[in-house]
C-alpha positions as CSV (number, residue, x, y, z in Angstrom):
1,M,-0.3,0.1,-0.3
2,E,1.6,3.3,-1.2
3,Q,2.2,5.9,1.8
4,E,0.3,8.8,1.5
5,R,2.8,12.4,1.1
6,K,2.6,13.9,4.1
7,I,1.2,17.6,3.9
8,K,3.1,20.1,6.2
9,T,0.2,23.1,6.9
10,I,1.7,26.8,6.8
11,I,-1.0,28.9,8.0
12,D,-3.7,28.3,10.5
13,C,-6.7,29.6,11.2
14,V,-8.9,28.3,13.9
15,N,-11.8,30.0,15.2
16,V,-11.2,33.2,14.4
17,G,-13.6,36.0,15.0
18,K,-12.6,39.9,14.3
19,V,-14.9,42.6,15.7
20,F,-14.3,46.5,14.9
21,Q,-15.0,49.0,18.0
22,T,-17.1,51.6,16.2
23,P,-18.6,55.1,16.9
24,E,-22.0,53.0,16.3
25,G,-21.0,50.3,18.5
26,E,-19.4,46.8,17.9
27,H,-18.9,45.9,13.9
28,E,-18.3,42.0,13.3
29,V,-16.4,41.4,9.9
30,V,-15.3,37.4,11.3
31,R,-16.7,34.7,12.6
32,N,-15.8,31.4,13.1
33,L,-13.4,31.2,10.6
34,N,-11.6,27.8,10.3
35,F,-8.8,27.0,7.5
36,S,-5.4,26.0,6.7
37,A,-2.7,26.2,3.8
38,E,-1.0,24.1,3.0
39,E,3.2,24.4,1.9
40,N,3.3,25.8,-2.1
41,E,-0.5,25.7,-2.2
42,F,-2.2,28.6,-4.3
43,L,-5.5,28.9,-2.1
44,V,-7.7,31.5,-2.8
45,L,-10.0,33.4,-0.5
46,F,-13.0,34.0,-2.8
47,G,-16.8,36.3,-1.7
48,P,-18.6,38.9,-2.1
49,G,-17.3,42.6,-1.7
50,Q,-16.6,44.1,2.0
51,C,-17.6,40.5,2.6
52,G,-14.1,40.7,5.0
53,K,-11.3,39.3,2.8
54,T,-9.0,41.5,3.5
55,T,-9.4,42.0,7.1
56,I,-8.6,37.9,6.7
57,I,-5.4,38.9,5.1
58,N,-3.9,41.5,7.7
59,M,-4.8,38.9,10.2
60,I,-2.5,36.7,8.6
61,A,0.1,39.5,7.4
62,G,0.4,40.3,11.0
63,F,-1.4,44.2,10.5
64,E,-4.5,43.3,12.9
65,S,-5.1,40.5,15.6
66,A,-7.9,38.6,15.9
67,T,-10.6,39.1,18.4
68,T,-11.6,35.5,19.4
69,G,-9.3,32.4,17.9
70,K,-6.5,32.5,16.7
71,M,-3.7,32.7,13.5
72,L,-0.9,30.8,13.5
73,A,2.4,30.4,11.4
74,D,4.2,27.4,11.3
75,G,2.1,26.6,14.5
76,K,3.2,29.6,16.1
77,K,0.6,32.6,17.3
78,I,0.9,35.3,14.3
79,E,1.5,38.7,17.1
80,K,3.0,41.3,14.4
81,P,4.3,41.4,10.7
82,D,7.2,39.1,9.7
83,V,9.6,38.7,6.7
84,S,8.4,35.1,6.1
85,R,4.8,36.5,4.9
86,G,5.4,38.7,2.5
87,V,2.3,41.0,0.9
88,V,1.1,43.1,-2.0
89,F,-1.6,45.1,-2.2
90,Q,-4.1,46.3,-4.7
91,S,-3.5,49.3,-4.4
92,I,0.2,49.8,-6.0
93,S,2.6,50.8,-3.1
94,L,5.9,51.5,-4.8
95,F,8.1,53.9,-3.4
96,P,7.9,57.0,-6.1
97,W,11.5,58.6,-5.8
98,M,13.2,54.7,-6.0
99,T,13.8,53.1,-9.6
100,A,12.2,49.2,-10.0
101,M,15.7,47.7,-9.2
102,Q,15.5,50.4,-5.9
103,N,12.4,49.3,-4.8
104,V,12.8,45.1,-5.2
105,E,16.2,45.6,-3.2
106,Y,15.0,47.7,-0.7
107,G,14.1,44.8,1.6
108,L,17.4,43.5,1.2
109,K,18.9,47.1,2.3
110,I,17.1,47.3,5.1
111,K,18.5,44.0,6.2
112,G,21.8,45.0,5.7
113,V,22.8,42.9,2.5
114,N,25.5,44.4,0.7
115,K,24.9,46.4,-2.7
116,K,26.3,43.9,-5.2
117,E,24.8,41.4,-3.4
118,R,21.1,42.6,-2.9
119,Q,21.1,43.9,-6.6
120,K,21.7,40.8,-8.0
121,H,19.5,39.3,-5.9
122,A,17.2,41.7,-7.2
123,Q,18.3,41.3,-10.4
124,K,16.6,37.7,-10.7
125,Y,13.3,38.3,-9.6
126,I,12.8,41.5,-12.0
127,D,13.9,38.9,-15.1
128,L,11.5,36.5,-13.3
129,V,8.6,38.7,-13.9
130,G,9.5,40.0,-17.1
131,L,10.8,43.6,-16.3
132,N,14.3,43.0,-17.7
133,G,15.5,46.7,-19.3
134,F,13.1,48.7,-17.2
135,E,15.7,48.4,-13.7
136,K,16.2,52.4,-14.1
137,S,12.7,53.5,-14.4
138,F,10.9,55.3,-11.9
139,P,7.3,54.1,-11.1
140,V,5.6,57.1,-13.0
141,Q,7.2,56.2,-16.1
142,L,5.7,52.4,-15.7
143,S,2.4,51.0,-16.6
144,G,0.0,49.7,-14.3
145,G,1.1,46.1,-15.0
146,M,4.2,47.1,-14.9
147,K,3.8,48.3,-11.1
148,Q,2.1,45.4,-9.7
149,R,5.3,43.4,-11.5
150,V,7.4,45.3,-9.8
151,G,5.3,44.8,-6.4
152,I,5.7,41.4,-7.0
153,A,9.0,41.0,-7.3
154,R,10.0,43.3,-4.3
155,A,7.5,40.4,-2.3
156,Y,9.4,37.9,-3.9
157,C,12.8,39.1,-3.7
158,N,12.8,39.4,0.6
159,E,11.6,35.2,-0.1
160,P,8.8,34.7,2.5
161,E,7.7,31.1,3.3
162,V,4.6,32.6,2.3
163,M,2.9,35.7,-0.6
164,L,0.0,37.4,0.9
165,M,-1.9,38.7,-2.3
166,D,-5.1,40.9,-1.9
167,E,-6.6,41.5,-4.7
168,P,-3.7,42.9,-6.3
169,F,-4.9,43.2,-9.8
170,G,-8.4,44.5,-8.8
171,A,-7.5,48.1,-10.3
172,L,-6.3,46.5,-14.0
173,D,-8.0,46.8,-16.6
174,A,-9.5,43.7,-18.3
175,Q,-6.8,42.7,-20.8
176,T,-3.9,43.6,-17.8
177,R,-5.6,41.5,-15.5
178,Y,-5.7,38.5,-17.6
179,M,-2.0,38.9,-18.5
180,M,-1.0,39.1,-14.6
181,Q,-2.8,36.2,-13.9
182,E,-0.8,34.2,-16.7
183,E,2.4,35.9,-15.9
184,L,1.6,34.9,-11.5
185,Q,0.9,31.7,-12.8
186,R,4.4,31.2,-14.4
187,I,5.6,32.9,-11.5
188,W,4.3,30.4,-9.0
189,S,4.9,27.7,-10.9
190,S,8.7,28.6,-11.0
191,E,8.4,29.9,-7.4
192,K,7.1,27.2,-5.7
193,R,5.5,28.8,-2.7
194,T,2.0,29.6,-0.5
195,V,0.1,32.0,-1.8
196,I,-2.8,33.1,-0.3
197,F,-4.3,35.0,-2.6
198,V,-7.9,37.0,-2.1
199,T,-10.5,37.9,-5.2
200,N,-14.2,38.5,-5.7
201,N,-13.6,37.4,-9.3
202,I,-14.7,34.1,-10.1
203,E,-12.5,33.5,-13.2
204,E,-9.6,34.5,-11.7
205,A,-10.6,32.3,-8.8
206,I,-10.8,29.2,-10.4
207,Y,-8.0,30.4,-13.2
208,L,-5.1,30.0,-10.3
209,A,-6.3,28.2,-7.3
210,D,-5.3,24.7,-6.1
211,R,-8.2,25.0,-3.7
212,I,-10.7,27.9,-3.5
213,I,-12.4,28.8,0.2
214,V,-15.4,29.9,-0.3
215,L,-16.7,33.0,2.2
216,T,-20.2,33.9,3.4
217,N,-21.5,37.7,3.5
218,C,-20.2,39.6,6.6
219,P,-18.8,38.7,9.2
220,A,-17.3,36.0,6.8
221,T,-17.0,32.1,7.4
222,V,-16.3,29.4,5.6
223,K,-19.4,28.7,3.4
224,K,-17.8,25.7,1.3
225,E,-14.2,24.4,-0.2
226,Y,-13.2,23.0,-3.7
227,R,-10.0,21.5,-4.6
228,I,-9.3,22.8,-8.3
229,D,-8.1,19.3,-9.7
230,L,-8.1,20.9,-13.4
231,P,-5.1,20.9,-15.6
232,R,-2.9,23.9,-15.8
233,P,-3.1,25.9,-17.8
234,R,-6.7,26.1,-17.7
235,D,-9.2,26.9,-19.9
236,L,-11.3,29.4,-19.3
237,V,-13.9,28.2,-21.8
238,S,-14.1,24.6,-21.3
239,E,-16.8,22.6,-19.8
240,E,-15.5,21.7,-16.9
241,F,-13.9,25.7,-16.3
242,L,-18.1,26.6,-16.9
243,A,-19.6,24.2,-15.0
244,L,-17.8,25.1,-11.7
245,R,-17.9,28.3,-12.8
246,K,-22.0,28.0,-12.2
247,E,-21.4,25.8,-9.2
248,I,-19.2,28.2,-7.0
249,T,-21.5,31.4,-8.0
250,G,-24.4,29.5,-7.2
251,I,-23.1,28.9,-3.8
252,L,-22.0,32.8,-3.6
253,D,-25.6,33.9,-4.5
254,S,-26.9,31.7,-1.9
255,S,-24.5,32.9,0.9
256,Q,-25.4,36.6,0.2
257,L,-28.8,36.1,-0.1
258,E,-28.1,34.7,4.0
259,G,-25.9,37.6,4.7
């Protein structure tokens, strides 16, 4: 009998709840949330807008603390941000006074890595995201998609164990968004590591994910989980893809009615 492969869990979300205090009173954003992310897995958190997905990412990143329950990274409670967890946001947060190279190498510079070594390391990831030749360009000289490539390269350059991506392509036009989805899949295949990706776009979720966690309306909790066994690269108009899209959309619609 073949021995089952042991799966390493990188992130654990255990009975997590999050309540914000507002002038109008308590606002519950997350309720009794339970899921895990496995080593080298591409996990997508998918749900309606304003359901609490960003708050979940912020708790995993260490920017916010859970009100109840706990977030764990490698079995240890997450209490603050850490270089083992890189973050790419929807809003493009590059330093405008720095070139692409300077933005990508910034984390290594803060760590005290010498200039020659950090530029060599940064060049690897600039090449990986397809920005060779733009090392000396400033953000104002780059398109939206190129800026997000710089952001992804910067996050990868620190070689985090987990990449947290909060709707990173949400502000891009449809054509650029699709191109970036293809690029991200290529990068993930080349530089395997755990990715937790937030989106409210169903095609994006199915196209990218190994596994999709469907969330309910706010307060967010797990509605259903799907393991995506479709071959890569995925065909957005295949019978299997469209059937899965229809099923998950139906689940999401019912969760909105319950919210």
